[in-house]
C-alpha positions as CSV (number, residue, x, y, z in Angstrom):
1,X,125.0,-108.9,56.1
2,X,124.4,-112.5,56.9
3,X,127.2,-115.1,56.8
4,X,126.0,-116.4,53.5
5,X,125.9,-113.0,51.9
6,X,129.5,-112.4,53.3
7,X,130.7,-115.5,51.6
8,X,129.1,-114.5,48.3
9,X,130.8,-111.1,48.6
10,X,134.1,-112.9,49.2
11,X,133.6,-115.2,46.2
12,X,132.9,-112.0,44.0
13,X,136.0,-110.5,45.4
14,X,138.1,-113.6,44.5
15,X,136.6,-113.7,41.0
16,X,137.6,-110.1,40.5
17,X,141.1,-110.6,41.8
18,X,141.6,-113.8,39.7
19,X,140.6,-111.9,36.6
20,X,143.0,-109.1,37.7
21,X,145.8,-111.6,37.9
22,X,144.9,-112.9,34.5
23,X,145.0,-109.4,33.0
24,X,148.4,-108.9,34.6
25,X,149.7,-112.0,32.9
26,X,148.2,-110.7,29.6
27,X,149.9,-107.3,30.2
28,X,153.2,-109.2,30.4
29,X,152.4,-111.0,27.3
30,X,151.3,-108.0,25.3
31,X,153.1,-105.0,26.9
32,X,152.2,-102.6,24.0
33,X,148.4,-103.0,24.9
34,X,148.2,-100.9,28.1
35,X,144.5,-101.7,28.5
36,X,145.5,-105.0,30.2
37,X,147.3,-103.3,33.1
38,X,144.8,-100.7,33.4
39,X,142.1,-103.4,33.5
40,X,144.0,-105.3,36.3
41,X,144.2,-102.1,38.4
42,X,140.4,-101.5,37.9
43,X,139.5,-105.1,38.8
44,X,141.6,-104.9,42.0
45,X,139.9,-101.6,42.8
46,X,136.4,-103.3,42.2
47,X,137.5,-106.2,44.5
48,X,138.0,-103.8,47.3
49,X,134.3,-102.8,47.1
50,X,132.8,-106.3,47.0
51,X,131.8,-106.1,50.6
52,X,129.7,-103.1,49.9
53,X,127.3,-104.8,47.5
54,X,123.7,-104.7,48.7
55,X,122.7,-108.1,50.2
56,X,119.5,-108.5,48.1
57,X,121.6,-107.9,44.9
58,X,124.1,-110.5,46.1
59,X,121.3,-113.0,46.5
60,X,120.0,-112.4,43.0
61,X,123.6,-112.6,41.7
62,X,124.2,-115.9,43.3
63,X,120.9,-117.4,42.0
64,X,121.7,-116.4,38.4
65,X,125.3,-117.7,38.6
66,X,124.0,-121.2,39.1
67,X,122.8,-121.3,35.5
68,X,125.6,-122.4,33.1
69,X,124.7,-119.9,30.5
70,X,124.7,-117.1,33.1
71,X,128.0,-118.3,34.3
72,X,129.3,-117.7,30.7
73,X,127.8,-114.3,30.8
74,X,129.6,-113.7,34.1
75,X,133.0,-114.5,32.6
76,X,132.3,-112.4,29.4
77,X,131.3,-109.5,31.6
78,X,134.5,-109.8,33.8
79,X,136.6,-109.8,30.6
80,X,134.8,-106.5,29.4
81,X,136.2,-104.6,32.4
82,X,138.6,-102.1,31.1
83,X,137.8,-103.1,27.5
84,X,134.8,-101.0,26.7
85,X,133.3,-100.8,30.1
86,X,134.6,-99.2,33.3
87,X,132.4,-99.9,36.3
88,X,132.8,-97.8,39.4
89,X,132.2,-100.5,41.9
90,X,131.5,-104.1,42.5
91,X,127.8,-103.1,42.9
92,X,127.7,-101.7,39.4
93,X,129.3,-105.0,38.1
94,X,126.8,-107.1,39.9
95,X,123.8,-104.9,38.8
96,X,124.9,-105.2,35.3
97,X,125.3,-108.9,35.5
98,X,121.9,-109.4,37.1
99,X,120.3,-107.2,34.3
100,X,122.1,-109.2,31.5
101,X,121.2,-112.5,32.9
102,X,117.5,-111.4,33.5
103,X,117.5,-110.2,29.9
104,X,116.6,-106.6,30.9
105,X,119.7,-105.1,29.1
């Protein structure tokens, strides 16, 4: 993995961890809804796999993130984790984002 791809993976990890932190705050705000805490756990687990995403997939991910509309899709997809969708890895998250942004899903 090149230095640039390593930086992209690190940015992905940070995005996942930031969303996990947001979900933890929501879990405190709405303790009866256990999905927030479960989602935070899932997001933290996914963050741990960010360095395993295929470099070519990371490049496609970065190119698509530069478009504002796709950036909104990215935020929407992050919020879906644990709320109707449970990806197994950061690779699955990135693959789905790329497919959504490319209009193939």
